[in-house]
PDB file of all heavy atoms in Angstrom:
ATOM      1  N   MET A   1      -1.787  -6.757 -12.975  1.00  0.00           N
ATOM      2  CA  MET A   1      -1.112  -6.870 -11.669  1.00  0.00           C
ATOM      3  C   MET A   1       0.063  -5.841 -11.709  1.00  0.00           C
ATOM      4  O   MET A   1       0.792  -5.719 -12.670  1.00  0.00           O
ATOM      5  CB  MET A   1      -0.551  -8.265 -11.506  1.00  0.00           C
ATOM      6  CG  MET A   1       0.132  -8.416 -10.176  1.00  0.00           C
ATOM      7  SD  MET A   1       0.956  -9.983  -9.939  1.00  0.00           S
ATOM      8  CE  MET A   1      -0.355 -11.161 -10.009  1.00  0.00           C
ATOM      9  N   VAL A   2       0.211  -5.194 -10.598  1.00  0.00           N
ATOM     10  CA  VAL A   2       1.223  -4.240 -10.391  1.00  0.00           C
ATOM     11  C   VAL A   2       2.191  -4.716  -9.250  1.00  0.00           C
ATOM     12  O   VAL A   2       1.713  -5.012  -8.163  1.00  0.00           O
ATOM     13  CB  VAL A   2       0.674  -2.820 -10.009  1.00  0.00           C
ATOM     14  CG1 VAL A   2       1.763  -1.889  -9.638  1.00  0.00           C
ATOM     15  CG2 VAL A   2      -0.246  -2.312 -11.038  1.00  0.00           C
ATOM     16  N   PRO A   3       3.465  -4.834  -9.488  1.00  0.00           N
ATOM     17  CA  PRO A   3       4.362  -5.227  -8.414  1.00  0.00           C
ATOM     18  C   PRO A   3       4.450  -4.127  -7.339  1.00  0.00           C
ATOM     19  O   PRO A   3       4.406  -2.941  -7.684  1.00  0.00           O
ATOM     20  CB  PRO A   3       5.693  -5.418  -9.101  1.00  0.00           C
ATOM     21  CG  PRO A   3       5.630  -4.690 -10.389  1.00  0.00           C
ATOM     22  CD  PRO A   3       4.166  -4.584 -10.764  1.00  0.00           C
ATOM     23  N   ILE A   4       4.557  -4.598  -6.129  1.00  0.00           N
ATOM     24  CA  ILE A   4       4.701  -3.644  -5.011  1.00  0.00           C
ATOM     25  C   ILE A   4       6.020  -3.937  -4.332  1.00  0.00           C
ATOM     26  O   ILE A   4       6.113  -4.836  -3.477  1.00  0.00           O
ATOM     27  CB  ILE A   4       3.531  -3.770  -3.986  1.00  0.00           C
ATOM     28  CG1 ILE A   4       2.196  -3.523  -4.720  1.00  0.00           C
ATOM     29  CG2 ILE A   4       3.723  -2.817  -2.828  1.00  0.00           C
ATOM     30  CD1 ILE A   4       1.029  -3.882  -3.875  1.00  0.00           C
ATOM     31  N   PRO A   5       7.119  -3.227  -4.731  1.00  0.00           N
ATOM     32  CA  PRO A   5       8.414  -3.530  -4.158  1.00  0.00           C
ATOM     33  C   PRO A   5       8.590  -3.025  -2.753  1.00  0.00           C
ATOM     34  O   PRO A   5       9.372  -3.612  -1.980  1.00  0.00           O
ATOM     35  CB  PRO A   5       9.345  -2.772  -5.093  1.00  0.00           C
ATOM     36  CG  PRO A   5       8.583  -1.668  -5.702  1.00  0.00           C
ATOM     37  CD  PRO A   5       7.156  -2.171  -5.756  1.00  0.00           C
ATOM     38  N   ARG A   6       7.820  -1.969  -2.325  1.00  0.00           N
ATOM     39  CA  ARG A   6       8.012  -1.453  -0.974  1.00  0.00           C
ATOM     40  C   ARG A   6       6.718  -0.834  -0.505  1.00  0.00           C
ATOM     41  O   ARG A   6       5.832  -0.451  -1.286  1.00  0.00           O
ATOM     42  CB  ARG A   6       9.082  -0.359  -0.952  1.00  0.00           C
ATOM     43  CG  ARG A   6      10.505  -0.869  -1.263  1.00  0.00           C
ATOM     44  CD  ARG A   6      11.520   0.259  -1.222  1.00  0.00           C
ATOM     45  NE  ARG A   6      11.216   1.408  -2.060  1.00  0.00           N
ATOM     46  CZ  ARG A   6      11.591   1.526  -3.314  1.00  0.00           C
ATOM     47  NH1 ARG A   6      12.185   0.502  -3.918  1.00  0.00           N
ATOM     48  NH2 ARG A   6      11.284   2.577  -4.048  1.00  0.00           N
ATOM     49  N   ARG A   7       6.617  -0.691   0.854  1.00  0.00           N
ATOM     50  CA  ARG A   7       5.474  -0.065   1.405  1.00  0.00           C
ATOM     51  C   ARG A   7       5.928   0.865   2.519  1.00  0.00           C
ATOM     52  O   ARG A   7       7.003   0.714   3.057  1.00  0.00           O
ATOM     53  CB  ARG A   7       4.553  -1.143   2.064  1.00  0.00           C
ATOM     54  CG  ARG A   7       4.013  -2.088   1.008  1.00  0.00           C
ATOM     55  CD  ARG A   7       3.195  -3.161   1.634  1.00  0.00           C
ATOM     56  NE  ARG A   7       1.878  -3.123   1.015  1.00  0.00           N
ATOM     57  CZ  ARG A   7       0.830  -3.811   1.434  1.00  0.00           C
ATOM     58  NH1 ARG A   7       0.937  -4.515   2.526  1.00  0.00           N
ATOM     59  NH2 ARG A   7      -0.234  -3.673   0.799  1.00  0.00           N
ATOM     60  N   THR A   8       5.118   1.818   2.846  1.00  0.00           N
ATOM     61  CA  THR A   8       5.418   2.768   3.881  1.00  0.00           C
ATOM     62  C   THR A   8       4.213   3.280   4.607  1.00  0.00           C
ATOM     63  O   THR A   8       3.091   3.241   4.009  1.00  0.00           O
ATOM     64  CB  THR A   8       6.180   4.050   3.280  1.00  0.00           C
ATOM     65  OG1 THR A   8       6.730   4.854   4.299  1.00  0.00           O
ATOM     66  CG2 THR A   8       5.319   4.828   2.360  1.00  0.00           C
ATOM     67  N   PRO A   9       4.283   3.608   5.903  1.00  0.00           N
ATOM     68  CA  PRO A   9       3.098   4.120   6.565  1.00  0.00           C
ATOM     69  C   PRO A   9       2.749   5.555   6.046  1.00  0.00           C
ATOM     70  O   PRO A   9       3.607   6.326   5.580  1.00  0.00           O
ATOM     71  CB  PRO A   9       3.495   4.173   8.047  1.00  0.00           C
ATOM     72  CG  PRO A   9       4.978   4.120   8.036  1.00  0.00           C
ATOM     73  CD  PRO A   9       5.404   3.509   6.773  1.00  0.00           C
ATOM     74  N   GLY A  10       1.480   5.876   6.155  1.00  0.00           N
ATOM     75  CA  GLY A  10       1.015   7.211   5.715  1.00  0.00           C
ATOM     76  C   GLY A  10      -0.323   7.563   6.362  1.00  0.00           C
ATOM     77  O   GLY A  10      -0.714   7.036   7.334  1.00  0.00           O
ATOM     78  N   THR A  11      -1.050   8.442   5.723  1.00  0.00           N
ATOM     79  CA  THR A  11      -2.347   8.869   6.179  1.00  0.00           C
ATOM     80  C   THR A  11      -3.359   7.707   6.057  1.00  0.00           C
ATOM     81  O   THR A  11      -3.347   6.990   5.091  1.00  0.00           O
ATOM     82  CB  THR A  11      -2.831  10.045   5.321  1.00  0.00           C
ATOM     83  OG1 THR A  11      -1.851  11.064   5.421  1.00  0.00           O
ATOM     84  CG2 THR A  11      -4.167  10.582   5.845  1.00  0.00           C
ATOM     85  N   THR A  12      -4.222   7.568   7.090  1.00  0.00           N
ATOM     86  CA  THR A  12      -5.233   6.537   7.075  1.00  0.00           C
ATOM     87  C   THR A  12      -6.339   6.929   5.987  1.00  0.00           C
ATOM     88  O   THR A  12      -6.835   8.003   5.981  1.00  0.00           O
ATOM     89  CB  THR A  12      -5.905   6.404   8.407  1.00  0.00           C
ATOM     90  OG1 THR A  12      -4.860   5.992   9.338  1.00  0.00           O
ATOM     91  CG2 THR A  12      -6.958   5.331   8.382  1.00  0.00           C
ATOM     92  N   VAL A  13      -6.612   5.937   5.149  1.00  0.00           N
ATOM     93  CA  VAL A  13      -7.558   6.129   4.048  1.00  0.00           C
ATOM     94  C   VAL A  13      -8.513   4.909   4.027  1.00  0.00           C
ATOM     95  O   VAL A  13      -8.141   3.799   4.257  1.00  0.00           O
ATOM     96  CB  VAL A  13      -6.814   6.205   2.690  1.00  0.00           C
ATOM     97  CG1 VAL A  13      -7.812   6.265   1.536  1.00  0.00           C
ATOM     98  CG2 VAL A  13      -5.939   7.361   2.660  1.00  0.00           C
ATOM     99  N   THR A  14      -9.829   5.214   3.688  1.00  0.00           N
ATOM    100  CA  THR A  14     -10.791   4.140   3.528  1.00  0.00           C
ATOM    101  C   THR A  14     -11.137   4.027   2.037  1.00  0.00           C
ATOM    102  O   THR A  14     -11.351   5.042   1.372  1.00  0.00           O
ATOM    103  CB  THR A  14     -12.108   4.449   4.327  1.00  0.00           C
ATOM    104  OG1 THR A  14     -11.750   4.538   5.691  1.00  0.00           O
ATOM    105  CG2 THR A  14     -13.114   3.380   4.110  1.00  0.00           C
ATOM    106  N   GLY A  15     -11.037   2.801   1.524  1.00  0.00           N
ATOM    107  CA  GLY A  15     -11.312   2.595   0.150  1.00  0.00           C
ATOM    108  C   GLY A  15     -12.068   1.253  -0.056  1.00  0.00           C
ATOM    109  O   GLY A  15     -12.570   0.657   0.911  1.00  0.00           O
ATOM    110  N   PRO A  16     -12.172   0.767  -1.261  1.00  0.00           N
ATOM    111  CA  PRO A  16     -12.907  -0.482  -1.581  1.00  0.00           C
ATOM    112  C   PRO A  16     -12.327  -1.739  -0.805  1.00  0.00           C
ATOM    113  O   PRO A  16     -13.052  -2.760  -0.688  1.00  0.00           O
ATOM    114  CB  PRO A  16     -12.824  -0.624  -3.039  1.00  0.00           C
ATOM    115  CG  PRO A  16     -11.760   0.264  -3.523  1.00  0.00           C
ATOM    116  CD  PRO A  16     -11.565   1.288  -2.485  1.00  0.00           C
ATOM    117  N   TYR A  17     -11.069  -1.751  -0.410  1.00  0.00           N
ATOM    118  CA  TYR A  17     -10.486  -2.895   0.246  1.00  0.00           C
ATOM    119  C   TYR A  17     -10.166  -2.576   1.690  1.00  0.00           C
ATOM    120  O   TYR A  17      -9.287  -3.180   2.281  1.00  0.00           O
ATOM    121  CB  TYR A  17      -9.222  -3.286  -0.528  1.00  0.00           C
ATOM    122  CG  TYR A  17      -9.527  -3.695  -1.908  1.00  0.00           C
ATOM    123  CD1 TYR A  17      -9.136  -2.965  -3.010  1.00  0.00           C
ATOM    124  CD2 TYR A  17     -10.203  -4.864  -2.191  1.00  0.00           C
ATOM    125  CE1 TYR A  17      -9.436  -3.289  -4.317  1.00  0.00           C
ATOM    126  CE2 TYR A  17     -10.590  -5.234  -3.475  1.00  0.00           C
ATOM    127  CZ  TYR A  17     -10.190  -4.401  -4.476  1.00  0.00           C
ATOM    128  OH  TYR A  17     -10.493  -4.796  -5.831  1.00  0.00           O
ATOM    129  N   GLY A  18     -11.014  -1.738   2.299  1.00  0.00           N
ATOM    130  CA  GLY A  18     -10.906  -1.464   3.748  1.00  0.00           C
ATOM    131  C   GLY A  18     -10.275  -0.154   4.122  1.00  0.00           C
ATOM    132  O   GLY A  18     -10.232   0.771   3.302  1.00  0.00           O
ATOM    133  N   THR A  19      -9.829  -0.054   5.342  1.00  0.00           N
ATOM    134  CA  THR A  19      -9.150   1.126   5.831  1.00  0.00           C
ATOM    135  C   THR A  19      -7.743   0.838   6.169  1.00  0.00           C
ATOM    136  O   THR A  19      -7.444  -0.171   6.814  1.00  0.00           O
ATOM    137  CB  THR A  19      -9.873   1.619   7.081  1.00  0.00           C
ATOM    138  OG1 THR A  19     -11.294   1.935   6.732  1.00  0.00           O
ATOM    139  CG2 THR A  19      -9.252   2.875   7.636  1.00  0.00           C
ATOM    140  N   SER A  20      -6.824   1.665   5.722  1.00  0.00           N
ATOM    141  CA  SER A  20      -5.385   1.351   5.834  1.00  0.00           C
ATOM    142  C   SER A  20      -4.581   2.631   5.972  1.00  0.00           C
ATOM    143  O   SER A  20      -4.951   3.643   5.361  1.00  0.00           O
ATOM    144  CB  SER A  20      -4.880   0.499   4.725  1.00  0.00           C
ATOM    145  OG  SER A  20      -3.505   0.230   4.847  1.00  0.00           O
ATOM    146  N   ASN A  21      -3.440   2.575   6.688  1.00  0.00           N
ATOM    147  CA  ASN A  21      -2.526   3.692   6.731  1.00  0.00           C
ATOM    148  C   ASN A  21      -1.252   3.273   5.970  1.00  0.00           C
ATOM    149  O   ASN A  21      -0.229   3.926   6.028  1.00  0.00           O
ATOM    150  CB  ASN A  21      -2.166   4.082   8.148  1.00  0.00           C
ATOM    151  CG  ASN A  21      -1.278   3.109   8.856  1.00  0.00           C
ATOM    152  OD1 ASN A  21      -1.357   1.894   8.599  1.00  0.00           O
ATOM    153  ND2 ASN A  21      -0.498   3.550   9.753  1.00  0.00           N
ATOM    154  N   ILE A  22      -1.276   2.161   5.235  1.00  0.00           N
ATOM    155  CA  ILE A  22      -0.153   1.648   4.458  1.00  0.00           C
ATOM    156  C   ILE A  22      -0.234   2.238   3.059  1.00  0.00           C
ATOM    157  O   ILE A  22      -1.316   2.195   2.425  1.00  0.00           O
ATOM    158  CB  ILE A  22      -0.150   0.159   4.359  1.00  0.00           C
ATOM    159  CG1 ILE A  22       0.018  -0.471   5.823  1.00  0.00           C
ATOM    160  CG2 ILE A  22       0.991  -0.386   3.489  1.00  0.00           C
ATOM    161  CD1 ILE A  22      -0.153  -1.951   5.866  1.00  0.00           C
ATOM    162  N   ARG A  23       0.857   2.719   2.518  1.00  0.00           N
ATOM    163  CA  ARG A  23       0.906   3.234   1.146  1.00  0.00           C
ATOM    164  C   ARG A  23       1.878   2.266   0.366  1.00  0.00           C
ATOM    165  O   ARG A  23       2.928   1.920   0.830  1.00  0.00           O
ATOM    166  CB  ARG A  23       1.507   4.626   1.127  1.00  0.00           C
ATOM    167  CG  ARG A  23       0.610   5.616   1.797  1.00  0.00           C
ATOM    168  CD  ARG A  23       1.051   7.061   1.691  1.00  0.00           C
ATOM    169  NE  ARG A  23       2.502   7.233   1.997  1.00  0.00           N
ATOM    170  CZ  ARG A  23       3.284   8.076   1.475  1.00  0.00           C
ATOM    171  NH1 ARG A  23       2.815   8.943   0.609  1.00  0.00           N
ATOM    172  NH2 ARG A  23       4.534   8.176   1.778  1.00  0.00           N
ATOM    173  N   ASP A  24       1.423   1.834  -0.794  1.00  0.00           N
ATOM    174  CA  ASP A  24       2.159   0.896  -1.645  1.00  0.00           C
ATOM    175  C   ASP A  24       2.936   1.676  -2.743  1.00  0.00           C
ATOM    176  O   ASP A  24       2.357   2.558  -3.381  1.00  0.00           O
ATOM    177  CB  ASP A  24       1.186  -0.073  -2.315  1.00  0.00           C
ATOM    178  CG  ASP A  24       0.391  -0.896  -1.342  1.00  0.00           C
ATOM    179  OD1 ASP A  24       0.870  -1.158  -0.255  1.00  0.00           O
ATOM    180  OD2 ASP A  24      -0.800  -1.213  -1.689  1.00  0.00           O
ATOM    181  N   ASN A  25       4.163   1.323  -2.822  1.00  0.00           N
ATOM    182  CA  ASN A  25       5.022   1.998  -3.881  1.00  0.00           C
ATOM    183  C   ASN A  25       4.698   1.270  -5.191  1.00  0.00           C
ATOM    184  O   ASN A  25       4.968   0.125  -5.366  1.00  0.00           O
ATOM    185  CB  ASN A  25       6.536   1.838  -3.512  1.00  0.00           C
ATOM    186  CG  ASN A  25       7.412   2.408  -4.525  1.00  0.00           C
ATOM    187  OD1 ASN A  25       8.096   1.703  -5.280  1.00  0.00           O
ATOM    188  ND2 ASN A  25       7.530   3.740  -4.561  1.00  0.00           N
ATOM    189  N   VAL A  26       4.165   2.048  -6.123  1.00  0.00           N
ATOM    190  CA  VAL A  26       3.808   1.492  -7.421  1.00  0.00           C
ATOM    191  C   VAL A  26       4.628   1.997  -8.577  1.00  0.00           C
ATOM    192  O   VAL A  26       4.394   1.652  -9.729  1.00  0.00           O
ATOM    193  CB  VAL A  26       2.278   1.709  -7.742  1.00  0.00           C
ATOM    194  CG1 VAL A  26       1.428   0.946  -6.765  1.00  0.00           C
ATOM    195  CG2 VAL A  26       1.934   3.162  -7.746  1.00  0.00           C
ATOM    196  N   GLY A  27       5.569   2.838  -8.312  1.00  0.00           N
ATOM    197  CA  GLY A  27       6.499   3.415  -9.322  1.00  0.00           C
ATOM    198  C   GLY A  27       7.492   4.308  -8.659  1.00  0.00           C
ATOM    199  O   GLY A  27       7.486   4.497  -7.451  1.00  0.00           O
ATOM    200  N   ASN A  28       8.305   4.878  -9.458  1.00  0.00           N
ATOM    201  CA  ASN A  28       9.393   5.756  -8.982  1.00  0.00           C
ATOM    202  C   ASN A  28       8.794   6.939  -8.179  1.00  0.00           C
ATOM    203  O   ASN A  28       8.418   7.891  -8.742  1.00  0.00           O
ATOM    204  CB  ASN A  28      10.243   6.279 -10.129  1.00  0.00           C
ATOM    205  CG  ASN A  28      11.475   7.003  -9.707  1.00  0.00           C
ATOM    206  OD1 ASN A  28      11.934   6.913  -8.581  1.00  0.00           O
ATOM    207  ND2 ASN A  28      12.063   7.776 -10.613  1.00  0.00           N
ATOM    208  N   GLY A  29       8.821   6.822  -6.877  1.00  0.00           N
ATOM    209  CA  GLY A  29       8.297   7.880  -6.030  1.00  0.00           C
ATOM    210  C   GLY A  29       6.787   7.982  -6.019  1.00  0.00           C
ATOM    211  O   GLY A  29       6.259   9.003  -5.526  1.00  0.00           O
ATOM    212  N   GLN A  30       6.079   7.012  -6.577  1.00  0.00           N
ATOM    213  CA  GLN A  30       4.593   7.040  -6.658  1.00  0.00           C
ATOM    214  C   GLN A  30       4.019   6.014  -5.705  1.00  0.00           C
ATOM    215  O   GLN A  30       4.424   4.880  -5.710  1.00  0.00           O
ATOM    216  CB  GLN A  30       4.145   6.763  -8.106  1.00  0.00           C
ATOM    217  CG  GLN A  30       4.655   7.798  -9.089  1.00  0.00           C
ATOM    218  CD  GLN A  30       4.284   7.416 -10.472  1.00  0.00           C
ATOM    219  OE1 GLN A  30       4.238   6.254 -10.847  1.00  0.00           O
ATOM    220  NE2 GLN A  30       4.104   8.369 -11.323  1.00  0.00           N
ATOM    221  N   TYR A  31       3.089   6.512  -4.906  1.00  0.00           N
ATOM    222  CA  TYR A  31       2.436   5.668  -3.939  1.00  0.00           C
ATOM    223  C   TYR A  31       0.948   5.713  -4.058  1.00  0.00           C
ATOM    224  O   TYR A  31       0.339   6.753  -4.426  1.00  0.00           O
ATOM    225  CB  TYR A  31       2.789   6.084  -2.492  1.00  0.00           C
ATOM    226  CG  TYR A  31       4.257   5.863  -2.157  1.00  0.00           C
ATOM    227  CD1 TYR A  31       5.222   6.822  -2.521  1.00  0.00           C
ATOM    228  CD2 TYR A  31       4.723   4.739  -1.524  1.00  0.00           C
ATOM    229  CE1 TYR A  31       6.550   6.622  -2.280  1.00  0.00           C
ATOM    230  CE2 TYR A  31       6.013   4.560  -1.263  1.00  0.00           C
ATOM    231  CZ  TYR A  31       6.979   5.422  -1.632  1.00  0.00           C
ATOM    232  OH  TYR A  31       8.315   5.243  -1.344  1.00  0.00           O
ATOM    233  N   VAL A  32       0.257   4.637  -3.652  1.00  0.00           N
ATOM    234  CA  VAL A  32      -1.210   4.546  -3.658  1.00  0.00           C
ATOM    235  C   VAL A  32      -1.621   3.893  -2.313  1.00  0.00           C
ATOM    236  O   VAL A  32      -0.918   2.992  -1.821  1.00  0.00           O
ATOM    237  CB  VAL A  32      -1.787   3.814  -4.844  1.00  0.00           C
ATOM    238  CG1 VAL A  32      -1.362   2.374  -4.850  1.00  0.00           C
ATOM    239  CG2 VAL A  32      -3.287   3.940  -4.896  1.00  0.00           C
ATOM    240  N   SER A  33      -2.686   4.323  -1.696  1.00  0.00           N
ATOM    241  CA  SER A  33      -3.154   3.747  -0.469  1.00  0.00           C
ATOM    242  C   SER A  33      -3.454   2.235  -0.652  1.00  0.00           C
ATOM    243  O   SER A  33      -4.021   1.834  -1.642  1.00  0.00           O
ATOM    244  CB  SER A  33      -4.367   4.438   0.014  1.00  0.00           C
ATOM    245  OG  SER A  33      -4.928   3.789   1.127  1.00  0.00           O
ATOM    246  N   ASP A  34      -3.103   1.470   0.321  1.00  0.00           N
ATOM    247  CA  ASP A  34      -3.322   0.030   0.253  1.00  0.00           C
ATOM    248  C   ASP A  34      -4.838  -0.273   0.266  1.00  0.00           C
ATOM    249  O   ASP A  34      -5.245  -1.338  -0.085  1.00  0.00           O
ATOM    250  CB  ASP A  34      -2.676  -0.700   1.464  1.00  0.00           C
ATOM    251  CG  ASP A  34      -2.603  -2.139   1.338  1.00  0.00           C
ATOM    252  OD1 ASP A  34      -2.072  -2.632   0.341  1.00  0.00           O
ATOM    253  OD2 ASP A  34      -3.141  -2.839   2.247  1.00  0.00           O
ATOM    254  N   ALA A  35      -5.633   0.711   0.688  1.00  0.00           N
ATOM    255  CA  ALA A  35      -7.082   0.560   0.710  1.00  0.00           C
ATOM    256  C   ALA A  35      -7.638   0.467  -0.692  1.00  0.00           C
ATOM    257  O   ALA A  35      -8.793   0.014  -0.824  1.00  0.00           O
ATOM    258  CB  ALA A  35      -7.751   1.722   1.516  1.00  0.00           C
ATOM    259  N   TYR A  36      -6.881   0.837  -1.690  1.00  0.00           N
ATOM    260  CA  TYR A  36      -7.272   0.764  -3.076  1.00  0.00           C
ATOM    261  C   TYR A  36      -6.576  -0.349  -3.899  1.00  0.00           C
ATOM    262  O   TYR A  36      -6.751  -0.499  -5.107  1.00  0.00           O
ATOM    263  CB  TYR A  36      -7.041   2.078  -3.755  1.00  0.00           C
ATOM    264  CG  TYR A  36      -8.024   3.141  -3.343  1.00  0.00           C
ATOM    265  CD1 TYR A  36      -7.701   3.968  -2.275  1.00  0.00           C
ATOM    266  CD2 TYR A  36      -9.242   3.279  -3.940  1.00  0.00           C
ATOM    267  CE1 TYR A  36      -8.567   4.944  -1.846  1.00  0.00           C
ATOM    268  CE2 TYR A  36     -10.135   4.236  -3.512  1.00  0.00           C
ATOM    269  CZ  TYR A  36      -9.808   5.078  -2.446  1.00  0.00           C
ATOM    270  OH  TYR A  36     -10.685   5.964  -2.048  1.00  0.00           O
ATOM    271  N   VAL A  37      -5.794  -1.232  -3.182  1.00  0.00           N
ATOM    272  CA  VAL A  37      -5.068  -2.304  -3.807  1.00  0.00           C
ATOM    273  C   VAL A  37      -5.429  -3.620  -3.164  1.00  0.00           C
ATOM    274  O   VAL A  37      -5.347  -3.714  -1.973  1.00  0.00           O
ATOM    275  CB  VAL A  37      -3.525  -2.025  -3.735  1.00  0.00           C
ATOM    276  CG1 VAL A  37      -2.773  -3.197  -4.425  1.00  0.00           C
ATOM    277  CG2 VAL A  37      -3.159  -0.707  -4.281  1.00  0.00           C
ATOM    278  N   ARG A  38      -5.886  -4.568  -4.002  1.00  0.00           N
ATOM    279  CA  ARG A  38      -6.201  -5.869  -3.448  1.00  0.00           C
ATOM    280  C   ARG A  38      -4.954  -6.666  -3.355  1.00  0.00           C
ATOM    281  O   ARG A  38      -4.450  -7.256  -4.315  1.00  0.00           O
ATOM    282  CB  ARG A  38      -7.244  -6.553  -4.307  1.00  0.00           C
ATOM    283  CG  ARG A  38      -7.777  -7.775  -3.596  1.00  0.00           C
ATOM    284  CD  ARG A  38      -8.872  -8.467  -4.413  1.00  0.00           C
ATOM    285  NE  ARG A  38      -8.223  -9.430  -5.331  1.00  0.00           N
ATOM    286  CZ  ARG A  38      -8.882  -9.990  -6.311  1.00  0.00           C
ATOM    287  NH1 ARG A  38     -10.114  -9.805  -6.546  1.00  0.00           N
ATOM    288  NH2 ARG A  38      -8.227 -10.849  -7.093  1.00  0.00           N
ATOM    289  N   THR A  39      -4.430  -6.820  -2.122  1.00  0.00           N
ATOM    290  CA  THR A  39      -3.209  -7.569  -1.879  1.00  0.00           C
ATOM    291  C   THR A  39      -3.486  -8.881  -1.160  1.00  0.00           C
ATOM    292  O   THR A  39      -2.604  -9.753  -1.093  1.00  0.00           O
ATOM    293  CB  THR A  39      -2.222  -6.793  -1.033  1.00  0.00           C
ATOM    294  OG1 THR A  39      -2.824  -6.530   0.263  1.00  0.00           O
ATOM    295  CG2 THR A  39      -1.788  -5.501  -1.738  1.00  0.00           C
ATOM    296  N   GLY A  40      -4.719  -9.048  -0.634  1.00  0.00           N
ATOM    297  CA  GLY A  40      -5.060 -10.197   0.089  1.00  0.00           C
ATOM    298  C   GLY A  40      -4.601 -10.171   1.565  1.00  0.00           C
ATOM    299  O   GLY A  40      -4.693 -11.187   2.271  1.00  0.00           O
ATOM    300  N   SER A  41      -4.098  -9.034   2.006  1.00  0.00           N
ATOM    301  CA  SER A  41      -3.626  -8.926   3.359  1.00  0.00           C
ATOM    302  C   SER A  41      -3.843  -7.507   3.882  1.00  0.00           C
ATOM    303  O   SER A  41      -3.820  -6.513   3.087  1.00  0.00           O
ATOM    304  CB  SER A  41      -2.118  -9.239   3.424  1.00  0.00           C
ATOM    305  OG  SER A  41      -1.629  -8.937   4.691  1.00  0.00           O
ATOM    306  N   ASP A  42      -4.173  -7.383   5.140  1.00  0.00           N
ATOM    307  CA  ASP A  42      -4.276  -6.032   5.781  1.00  0.00           C
ATOM    308  C   ASP A  42      -2.932  -5.505   6.341  1.00  0.00           C
ATOM    309  O   ASP A  42      -2.865  -4.450   6.817  1.00  0.00           O
ATOM    310  CB  ASP A  42      -5.272  -6.071   6.884  1.00  0.00           C
ATOM    311  CG  ASP A  42      -6.672  -6.242   6.409  1.00  0.00           C
ATOM    312  OD1 ASP A  42      -6.919  -5.873   5.233  1.00  0.00           O
ATOM    313  OD2 ASP A  42      -7.537  -6.686   7.146  1.00  0.00           O
ATOM    314  N   GLY A  43      -1.885  -6.343   6.235  1.00  0.00           N
ATOM    315  CA  GLY A  43      -0.611  -5.979   6.777  1.00  0.00           C
ATOM    316  C   GLY A  43       0.415  -5.769   5.686  1.00  0.00           C
ATOM    317  O   GLY A  43       0.108  -5.732   4.508  1.00  0.00           O
ATOM    318  N   TYR A  44       1.681  -5.677   6.059  1.00  0.00           N
ATOM    319  CA  TYR A  44       2.735  -5.489   5.163  1.00  0.00           C
ATOM    320  C   TYR A  44       3.030  -6.736   4.368  1.00  0.00           C
ATOM    321  O   TYR A  44       3.359  -7.744   5.025  1.00  0.00           O
ATOM    322  CB  TYR A  44       3.988  -4.983   5.868  1.00  0.00           C
ATOM    323  CG  TYR A  44       3.934  -3.510   6.276  1.00  0.00           C
ATOM    324  CD1 TYR A  44       3.343  -3.129   7.419  1.00  0.00           C
ATOM    325  CD2 TYR A  44       4.471  -2.539   5.444  1.00  0.00           C
ATOM    326  CE1 TYR A  44       3.263  -1.823   7.808  1.00  0.00           C
ATOM    327  CE2 TYR A  44       4.391  -1.162   5.787  1.00  0.00           C
ATOM    328  CZ  TYR A  44       3.769  -0.812   6.980  1.00  0.00           C
ATOM    329  OH  TYR A  44       3.667   0.480   7.307  1.00  0.00           O
ATOM    330  N   VAL A  45       2.928  -6.766   3.057  1.00  0.00           N
ATOM    331  CA  VAL A  45       3.271  -7.870   2.202  1.00  0.00           C
ATOM    332  C   VAL A  45       4.566  -7.652   1.455  1.00  0.00           C
ATOM    333  O   VAL A  45       4.967  -8.537   0.705  1.00  0.00           O
ATOM    334  CB  VAL A  45       2.134  -8.250   1.227  1.00  0.00           C
ATOM    335  CG1 VAL A  45       0.898  -8.685   1.975  1.00  0.00           C
ATOM    336  CG2 VAL A  45       1.831  -7.119   0.308  1.00  0.00           C
ATOM    337  N   ALA A  46       5.154  -6.496   1.678  1.00  0.00           N
ATOM    338  CA  ALA A  46       6.426  -6.137   1.066  1.00  0.00           C
ATOM    339  C   ALA A  46       7.265  -5.378   2.061  1.00  0.00           C
ATOM    340  O   ALA A  46       6.702  -4.874   3.087  1.00  0.00           O
ATOM    341  CB  ALA A  46       6.175  -5.268  -0.190  1.00  0.00           C
ATOM    342  N   PRO A  47       8.603  -5.270   1.884  1.00  0.00           N
ATOM    343  CA  PRO A  47       9.404  -4.621   2.882  1.00  0.00           C
ATOM    344  C   PRO A  47       8.985  -3.143   3.005  1.00  0.00           C
ATOM    345  O   PRO A  47       8.546  -2.519   2.023  1.00  0.00           O
ATOM    346  CB  PRO A  47      10.803  -4.719   2.362  1.00  0.00           C
ATOM    347  CG  PRO A  47      10.728  -5.813   1.344  1.00  0.00           C
ATOM    348  CD  PRO A  47       9.373  -5.868   0.832  1.00  0.00           C
ATOM    349  N   ARG A  48       9.192  -2.560   4.195  1.00  0.00           N
ATOM    350  CA  ARG A  48       8.932  -1.158   4.391  1.00  0.00           C
ATOM    351  C   ARG A  48      10.026  -0.331   3.750  1.00  0.00           C
ATOM    352  O   ARG A  48      11.160  -0.741   3.695  1.00  0.00           O
ATOM    353  CB  ARG A  48       8.925  -0.772   5.885  1.00  0.00           C
ATOM    354  CG  ARG A  48       7.735  -1.318   6.587  1.00  0.00           C
ATOM    355  CD  ARG A  48       7.720  -0.837   8.053  1.00  0.00           C
ATOM    356  NE  ARG A  48       6.575  -1.340   8.722  1.00  0.00           N
ATOM    357  CZ  ARG A  48       6.091  -0.800   9.816  1.00  0.00           C
ATOM    358  NH1 ARG A  48       6.707   0.177  10.403  1.00  0.00           N
ATOM    359  NH2 ARG A  48       5.037  -1.296  10.370  1.00  0.00           N
ATOM    360  N   CYS A  49       9.634   0.865   3.245  1.00  0.00           N
ATOM    361  CA  CYS A  49      10.629   1.791   2.717  1.00  0.00           C
ATOM    362  C   CYS A  49      11.528   2.279   3.806  1.00  0.00           C
ATOM    363  O   CYS A  49      11.097   2.471   4.964  1.00  0.00           O
ATOM    364  CB  CYS A  49       9.920   2.972   2.050  1.00  0.00           C
ATOM    365  SG  CYS A  49       8.919   2.521   0.618  1.00  0.00           S
ATOM    366  N   GLN A  50      12.772   2.529   3.515  1.00  0.00           N
ATOM    367  CA  GLN A  50      13.729   3.018   4.483  1.00  0.00           C
ATOM    368  C   GLN A  50      13.833   4.531   4.408  1.00  0.00           C
ATOM    369  O   GLN A  50      13.755   5.112   3.487  1.00  0.00           O
ATOM    370  CB  GLN A  50      15.106   2.424   4.230  1.00  0.00           C
ATOM    371  CG  GLN A  50      15.046   0.886   4.309  1.00  0.00           C
ATOM    372  CD  GLN A  50      15.171   0.403   5.703  1.00  0.00           C
ATOM    373  OE1 GLN A  50      15.695   1.057   6.605  1.00  0.00           O
ATOM    374  NE2 GLN A  50      14.705  -0.807   5.952  1.00  0.00           N
TER     375      GLN A  50
END
């Protein structure tokens, strides 16, 4: 399990968990498309990056 402290909008990507324009912050300045992360939700489950 990887903690997702923040999320931000980005390019729309299709992956194994659907299509999403949300990018999940998984490390210091590192993001991965939400379409590749099973969060159990298609929406924001963490605060948006400022």
